[in-house]
C-alpha positions, 0 to 999 in steps of 0.5 A: 500500500505504501508503494502505491502511495509513493507511485501516485505521489511521484506522478503528481510530483512530476506533472506541474499542471499549472506551469503552462498557464503561469508562464503565459505572458500577461497582456496589457490593458487595451486602449479605452473603448466603450464596452458597447461599441466593442460589440458593434461587429459581434460576429467573427468574419475573418479566418483569424476571428473565427479561430479565436471564437473556436478557441474561446469556446474550447476553453469554456468547455475545458473550464466546465470539465475542470469544474466537474473534476473539482466538484468530484474532488470536493466530494472525495475530500469529505470521505477520508476512506478514499485513497490518494490514488483516487484524488490523484487520478481526478487531479490528473484529469483536471491537469490535462484540461488546464494545460490544454487551456494554457496552450489555447490561451497562448494561441489566443494571445498570438491571434489577439491583434487580428481579433474583434474588439470584444474578443480582444477584451475577453482574452485580456479578461480571462487571462488572470482568471486562468492564471489563478486557476492554475495557481490553485491547481498547483496548490492542490497538488502540493497539498496532496503530496504533503498530506501524508498524515491526516489526509485530507487536510483543511488546506487541501479542501480549500485548494480544491474549493478554490479550484472549483470557484476559479473554473466556474468563474472562467466558464461564466466569463466566457459563456456570458460574453460569447452568448452576449455576442450572439445576442448582439449580432441578432440585434445588429441584424434587426437594426440594419433590416428595413422596416415597413410601416403599414398606414392605419386607415381611418385612425383618429388622433384620439384613437392613436393617443389611446394605443400609445403607452406612457413613456415610463411604461415604454422605458420599463419595457425596453430595459426588461428586454435587454439581453442578460439583464439578470437577477444580479443586476438592478436597473431603475429610472426616473423621468423629468420632463422627457429626460430619463435618469438611469440608475442602479447596479450591473455586473457588466459594462455592456449592460450599462451602455445598452440600457442607455442605447435602447432608452435613447431610441424611445420616441419622446425621450429628449435626453438620457443621464446614465448614472448606472454603477458597474460593479467591480469584477471579483471572484469572491463577489461572484461566489457570494452572488451564487450562494445568495441566490440559492439561499434566497430562491432555494427557500420554499416560500420564495421559490415561486419568485424564481419562476418569474421571467424577471425574478423580482428579488434582485441580488446586488453584491459589491465588495462582499456586501449584499443588497436585496432590491426589488419587490415582493408580495408580503412583509413575511417574504421580505423578512425571509429573504433577509434572513436567508441572505444573512446565512451566506458565508463570507458576506460582510453585510446584508441590506434589505431594500426590498419593497412590498407591492408585487 
C-alpha cells in the first residue's frame, strides 16, 4: 500500500499542471473603448476571428470539465476512506484540461491583434482568471503530496474549493460574453433590416393617443428586454420632463451602455443621464452572488419568485456586501429573504431594500 502511495505521489510530483498557464505572458490593458461599441461587429468574419471564437469556446468547455473534476474532488475530500490514488487520478484529469487551456490561451494571445474588439477584451479578461486557476491547481497538488498524515487536510479542501470557484468563474466569463455576442449580432441584424410601416386607415388622433403607452411604461419595457439583464443586476429610472435618469447596479459594462442605447431610441425621450454603477469584477463577489441566490430562491416560500421571467428579488453584491432590491408580495417574504441572505458565508453585510407591492 505504501508503494502505491509513493507511485501516485511521484506522478503528481512530476506533472506541474499549472506551469503552462503561469508562464503565459500577461497582456496589457487595451486602449479605452466603450464596452458597447466593442460589440458593434459581434460576429467573427475573418479566418483569424473565427479561430479565436473556436478557441474561446474550447476553453469554456475545458473550464466546465475542470469544474466537474473539482466538484468530484470536493466530494472525495469529505470521505477520508478514499485513497490518494483516487484524488490523484481526478487531479490528473483536471491537469490535462488546464494545460490544454494554457496552450489555447497562448494561441489566443498570438491571434489577439487580428481579433474583434470584444474578443480582444475577453482574452485580456480571462487571462488572470486562468492564471489563478492554475495557481490553485498547483496548490492542490502540493497539498496532496504533503498530506501524508491526516489526509485530507483543511488546506487541501480549500485548494480544491478554490479550484472549483476559479473554473466556474472562467466558464461564466466566457459563456456570458460569447452568448452576449450572439445576442448582439441578432440585434445588429434587426437594426440594419428595413422596416415597413403599414398606414392605419381611418385612425383618429384620439384613437392613436389611446394605443400609445406612457413613456415610463415604454422605458420599463425596453430595459426588461435587454439581453442578460439578470437577477444580479438592478436597473431603475426616473423621468423629468422627457429626460430619463438611469440608475442602479450591473455586473457588466455592456449592460450599462445598452440600457442607455435602447432608452435613447424611445420616441419622446429628449435626453438620457446614465448614472448606472458597474460593479467591480471579483471572484469572491461572484461566489457570494451564487450562494445568495440559492439561499434566497432555494427557500420554499420564495421559490415561486424564481419562476418569474424577471425574478423580482434582485441580488446586488459589491465588495462582499449584499443588497436585496426589488419587490415582493408580503412583509413575511421580505423578512425571509433577509434572513436567508444573512446565512451566506463570507458576506460582510446584508441590506434589505426590498419593497412590498408585487
